[in-house]
Wavefront OBJ file of the C-alpha trace (Angstrom):
o trace
v 88.025 106.101 135.229
v 89.204 108.006 138.300
v 91.335 105.045 139.379
v 92.964 104.966 135.963
v 93.732 108.675 136.140
v 95.196 108.165 139.604
v 97.407 105.340 138.336
v 98.724 107.353 135.414
v 99.251 110.441 137.579
v 101.196 108.387 140.129
v 103.494 106.974 137.471
v 103.927 110.412 135.930
v 104.836 111.867 139.310
v 107.549 109.278 139.697
v 108.976 110.102 136.290
v 109.061 113.854 136.783
v 110.644 113.904 140.219
v 113.211 116.657 140.651
v 116.617 115.725 139.310
v 118.253 115.671 142.780
v 115.777 112.991 143.845
v 116.558 110.901 140.772
v 120.255 111.450 141.425
v 119.948 110.061 144.953
v 117.936 107.088 143.718
v 120.426 106.358 140.951
v 123.372 106.548 143.357
v 121.646 104.082 145.648
v 121.032 101.705 142.741
v 124.606 102.069 141.505
v 126.020 101.221 144.924
v 123.757 98.206 145.446
v 125.727 95.063 144.618
v 127.750 97.143 142.180
v 130.630 94.678 142.112
v 128.331 91.872 141.044
v 126.670 93.987 138.358
v 130.018 94.776 136.784
v 131.314 91.251 136.783
v 132.382 89.561 133.574
v 129.179 87.586 133.094
v 126.871 90.598 133.367
v 128.983 92.678 131.008
v 128.967 89.867 128.482
v 125.170 89.552 128.576
v 124.767 93.319 128.280
v 127.071 93.525 125.288
v 125.402 90.558 123.620
v 121.927 92.054 124.109
v 123.234 95.355 122.773
v 124.574 93.731 119.616
v 121.388 91.711 119.034
v 119.226 94.826 119.411
v 121.405 96.673 116.914
v 121.404 93.762 114.495
v 117.633 93.178 114.500
v 116.737 96.890 114.521
v 115.238 96.969 118.020
v 114.233 100.495 119.131
v 115.983 99.865 122.443
v 119.410 100.574 120.912
v 118.179 103.950 119.604
v 116.609 104.950 122.916
v 119.554 104.019 125.117
v 122.441 105.366 123.054
v 122.746 109.145 123.136
v 124.343 109.127 119.696
v 123.446 110.191 116.156
v 121.840 107.283 114.331
v 119.543 107.000 111.303
v 117.657 103.844 110.401
v 115.609 103.473 107.192
v 113.771 100.447 105.919
v 111.197 99.302 103.402
v 108.731 96.459 104.066
v 106.826 94.432 101.487
v 104.149 92.342 103.208
v 102.104 89.632 101.537
v 99.336 88.148 103.677
v 96.651 85.565 103.122
v 93.817 87.904 104.113
v 95.227 91.396 103.459
v 96.835 91.097 100.049
v 100.006 93.123 99.459
v 101.206 96.198 101.361
v 104.382 98.240 100.972
v 105.613 100.773 103.522
v 108.733 102.867 104.024
v 109.919 104.302 107.328
v 112.773 106.474 108.578
v 113.850 106.892 112.209
v 116.540 109.423 113.050
v 118.203 110.462 116.333
v 120.454 113.463 115.775
v 122.601 114.616 118.706
v 122.907 118.407 118.774
v 126.470 119.807 118.861
v 127.858 121.528 121.966
v 125.241 119.964 124.274
v 127.477 117.280 125.855
v 125.254 114.669 124.164
v 122.324 115.743 126.333
v 119.999 117.018 123.581
v 118.942 115.248 120.414
v 116.332 115.634 117.697
v 114.089 112.620 117.106
v 112.396 112.130 113.746
v 109.923 109.391 112.919
v 108.511 109.286 109.408
v 106.350 106.780 107.553
v 104.375 106.701 104.331
v 102.106 103.842 105.435
v 98.657 104.957 104.279
v 97.146 101.779 105.744
v 98.573 102.357 109.221
v 95.078 102.540 110.752
v 94.161 99.083 109.517
v 91.734 97.496 111.967
v 94.064 94.514 112.346
v 96.971 96.540 113.749
v 98.100 95.517 117.209
v 99.111 97.962 119.934
v 102.853 97.504 120.204
v 105.750 99.933 120.054
v 106.162 99.222 116.367
v 102.485 99.604 115.488
v 102.095 102.818 117.476
v 105.016 104.471 115.719
v 103.946 103.179 112.301
v 100.714 105.135 112.721
v 102.312 108.565 113.037
v 104.919 111.018 111.873
v 106.627 112.928 114.652
v 109.414 115.397 115.397
v 110.666 115.973 118.931
v 113.489 117.210 121.141
v 114.828 114.788 123.756
v 116.799 115.740 126.890
v 118.858 113.087 128.683
v 118.641 114.018 132.364
v 120.355 111.025 133.923
v 122.500 108.275 132.431
v 124.371 105.621 134.400
v 125.043 101.885 134.461
v 121.718 101.146 136.122
v 119.361 103.936 135.082
v 118.501 106.231 132.216
v 116.000 109.101 132.443
v 114.796 111.168 129.462
v 112.330 114.006 128.951
v 110.941 115.162 125.634
v 108.720 117.609 123.801
v 107.496 117.506 120.239
v 104.657 117.188 117.749
v 103.060 114.314 115.889
v 100.926 114.142 112.768
v 98.520 111.388 111.859
v 95.016 110.954 110.528
v 95.174 114.544 109.131
v 95.639 116.089 112.581
v 98.573 117.728 114.380
v 99.147 117.444 118.132
v 101.844 118.486 120.600
v 103.177 116.105 123.247
v 105.335 115.876 126.377
v 107.022 112.675 127.502
v 109.054 111.268 130.387
v 110.835 107.921 130.300
v 112.890 105.977 132.829
v 114.814 102.713 132.439
v 116.272 100.647 135.310
v 118.403 97.495 135.164
v 118.409 95.003 138.018
v 120.690 92.149 138.997
v 119.305 88.619 139.092
v 120.895 85.192 139.086
v 121.468 84.122 135.439
v 119.037 86.767 134.157
v 119.262 90.448 133.265
v 115.937 92.221 134.097
v 115.119 95.641 132.675
v 112.100 97.802 133.581
v 111.031 100.790 131.457
v 108.197 103.213 132.243
v 107.100 105.919 129.845
v 104.402 108.557 130.175
v 103.187 110.769 127.322
v 100.517 113.437 127.269
v 99.098 114.631 123.930
v 97.167 117.830 123.306
v 94.407 115.925 121.482
v 94.073 112.559 123.234
v 95.456 113.133 126.742
v 97.552 110.682 128.763
v 99.236 107.512 127.552
v 101.285 105.031 129.554
v 103.529 102.201 128.493
v 105.433 99.841 130.762
v 107.905 97.242 129.493
v 109.669 94.503 131.447
v 112.463 92.569 129.693
v 114.229 89.452 130.933
v 117.379 88.488 129.003
v 119.405 85.326 129.351
v 122.368 83.949 127.449
v 121.888 80.216 126.902
v 125.128 79.491 125.021
v 127.534 81.091 122.577
v 124.917 80.841 119.807
v 121.572 81.020 121.681
v 120.058 84.033 123.445
v 116.582 84.268 125.031
v 114.376 87.274 125.793
v 110.988 87.600 127.463
v 109.225 90.952 127.030
v 106.040 91.989 128.834
v 104.217 95.152 127.729
v 101.316 97.075 129.244
v 99.703 99.998 127.409
v 96.911 102.329 128.512
v 95.233 105.297 126.788
v 93.077 108.000 128.288
v 91.460 108.364 124.874
v 92.316 106.609 121.641
v 92.116 108.691 118.499
v 91.161 105.826 116.207
v 88.683 104.836 113.561
v 85.409 103.362 114.783
v 86.368 99.849 113.671
v 89.744 99.917 115.452
v 89.026 100.099 119.182
v 91.864 98.017 120.565
v 92.800 99.090 124.111
v 90.010 101.669 124.119
v 88.653 101.836 127.666
v 91.095 99.233 128.958
v 94.607 97.853 128.795
v 96.605 96.150 126.077
v 98.774 93.447 127.652
v 101.327 91.760 125.410
v 103.704 88.902 126.150
v 106.545 88.239 123.714
v 109.124 85.444 123.723
v 112.136 85.548 121.370
v 114.910 82.999 120.898
v 117.919 84.239 118.895
v 120.252 81.883 117.044
v 123.678 82.773 115.687
v 125.428 80.935 112.834
v 129.150 81.733 113.206
v 130.063 80.167 109.852
v 127.378 82.046 107.865
v 126.218 85.613 107.326
v 122.804 84.977 108.842
v 121.071 85.107 112.242
v 117.536 84.030 113.130
v 115.020 85.138 115.742
v 112.128 82.800 116.611
v 109.141 84.761 117.983
v 106.043 83.739 119.933
v 103.819 86.773 120.470
v 100.634 86.904 122.564
v 98.210 89.862 122.622
v 95.621 90.325 125.385
v 92.809 92.842 125.932
v 90.988 93.693 129.176
v 87.846 95.253 127.648
v 85.027 94.399 127.361
v 86.463 91.382 129.194
v 89.924 89.951 129.673
v 90.743 87.636 126.780
v 93.455 86.523 124.375
v 93.061 88.533 121.168
v 95.818 87.053 119.010
v 98.711 84.598 118.923
v 101.464 85.007 116.363
v 104.359 82.696 115.529
v 107.138 84.031 113.332
v 110.792 83.755 112.442
v 113.024 86.676 111.432
v 115.842 85.500 109.166
v 118.415 88.304 109.031
v 121.029 88.405 106.262
v 124.015 90.704 105.872
v 124.696 92.163 102.431
v 128.178 92.809 101.044
v 128.036 96.031 103.110
v 127.864 95.629 106.880
v 125.472 98.635 107.226
v 122.836 97.115 104.907
v 120.715 94.092 105.849
v 117.738 92.285 104.456
v 115.265 90.134 106.299
v 112.609 87.538 105.578
v 109.842 87.139 108.147
v 107.306 84.340 107.566
v 104.509 84.238 110.140
v 101.211 82.660 111.055
v 98.469 84.455 113.032
v 95.574 83.081 115.088
v 92.853 85.705 115.766
v 90.056 85.482 118.300
v 87.653 87.141 115.849
v 88.167 84.285 113.369
v 87.995 81.537 116.032
v 91.814 81.320 115.875
v 91.868 80.118 112.286
v 95.426 80.123 110.952
v 96.347 83.020 108.637
v 99.712 83.042 106.904
v 101.887 85.850 105.639
v 105.439 86.930 104.898
v 107.349 90.213 105.148
v 110.438 91.132 103.104
v 112.555 93.963 104.560
v 115.574 95.939 103.359
v 117.181 98.062 106.091
v 120.066 100.517 106.149
v 121.783 102.008 109.229
v 123.816 105.215 109.268
v 125.821 106.864 112.051
v 126.166 105.186 115.461
v 126.522 101.395 115.170
v 126.114 101.686 111.395
v 128.533 98.794 110.814
v 126.531 96.005 112.414
v 127.955 92.516 112.052
v 125.950 89.306 112.228
v 127.785 88.007 115.283
v 126.579 87.939 118.861
v 130.095 88.604 120.198
v 133.829 88.408 119.489
v 133.652 91.839 117.858
v 134.276 95.156 119.582
v 131.207 97.256 120.276
v 131.521 100.800 118.876
v 130.562 102.387 122.192
v 129.074 100.773 125.266
v 125.686 102.265 126.103
v 126.453 101.710 129.772
v 129.287 104.258 130.003
v 129.815 106.323 133.113
v 127.634 109.391 133.617
v 128.271 112.270 131.236
l 1 2 3 4 5 6 7 8 9 10 11 12 13 14 15 16 17 18 19 20 21 22 23 24 25 26 27 28 29 30 31 32 33 34 35 36 37 38 39 40 41 42 43 44 45 46 47 48 49 50 51 52 53 54 55 56 57 58 59 60 61 62 63 64 65 66 67 68 69 70 71 72 73 74 75 76 77 78 79 80 81 82 83 84 85 86 87 88 89 90 91 92 93 94 95 96 97 98 99 100 101 102 103 104 105 106 107 108 109 110 111 112 113 114 115 116 117 118 119 120 121 122 123 124 125 126 127 128 129 130 131 132 133 134 135 136 137 138 139 140 141 142 143 144 145 146 147 148 149 150 151 152 153 154 155 156 157 158 159 160 161 162 163 164 165 166 167 168 169 170 171 172 173 174 175 176 177 178 179 180 181 182 183 184 185 186 187 188 189 190 191 192 193 194 195 196 197 198 199 200 201 202 203 204 205 206 207 208 209 210 211 212 213 214 215 216 217 218 219 220 221 222 223 224 225 226 227 228 229 230 231 232 233 234 235 236 237 238 239 240 241 242 243 244 245 246 247 248 249 250 251 252 253 254 255 256 257 258 259 260 261 262 263 264 265 266 267 268 269 270 271 272 273 274 275 276 277 278 279 280 281 282 283 284 285 286 287 288 289 290 291 292 293 294 295 296 297 298 299 300 301 302 303 304 305 306 307 308 309 310 311 312 313 314 315 316 317 318 319 320 321 322 323 324 325 326 327 328 329 330 331 332 333 334 335 336 337 338 339 340 341 342 343 344
């Protein structure tokens, strides 16, 4: 336990370094092979990844863009073992006026009464589906290579209210044919203590209509405030490995993501907990701010000896504000505003 506390404290120390120190680090990163990073190929991959994230509702586009944006969706899930479940969620990032786009309010709301289901996995999506929160985010550093945010707020779930502090840093690196991205985030809650999440993305453009992403996640909790029958990551790490292949159809109003998701636990021993195969078929309505999605999937759980379990999710999603008019094309359309602008 002491080693875990030391690890989290070390990461937290790195995230809360004085701003001058971060400034020096960012300047060093910006000057390192800067010409290569800004070449045509890198910019194209960045813009393509940006558009795909916006199209498929990835939280990355909300976190990186210091702009007002509201995303609301409703999910109807029908599964072989869980019956039918309907949930509605709203995520809003509201930039405060006269703050030079440095301060924004962040709202996360859900009505999912079954959010503490013992089959939930510990991912970004699952964690946020389990809580309602309101916070204030301060963008301390924003450049081509790095982005550093600090935040304060409150969350409500399981009939309890807790305050939190957070620090988050994102860094892009240059690699041959790949675009690596490392994100570290520390949170401390008044009721459950420290939490850490690290994410490492590797993006690669395969052709004009194919785009590949590998995402590795590591999550750790000092204490999980969960029901007795939902002890995932309690006393250990959740390690997730996701692979996504995106396909564009230039002649149709549809795009598809093919997902292969793997979930690992380290306690009581290191093992594979679940494998999930899915496809996200994304359609554009007559309005370019409103999309609907069909997501068929099959799960293989360790607790059921990896017996196949099938399900399907129907989603209707609307986007308002920044990047509200999202088109189902990977490129050949101007991006509203590049998230990799010069420093404010």
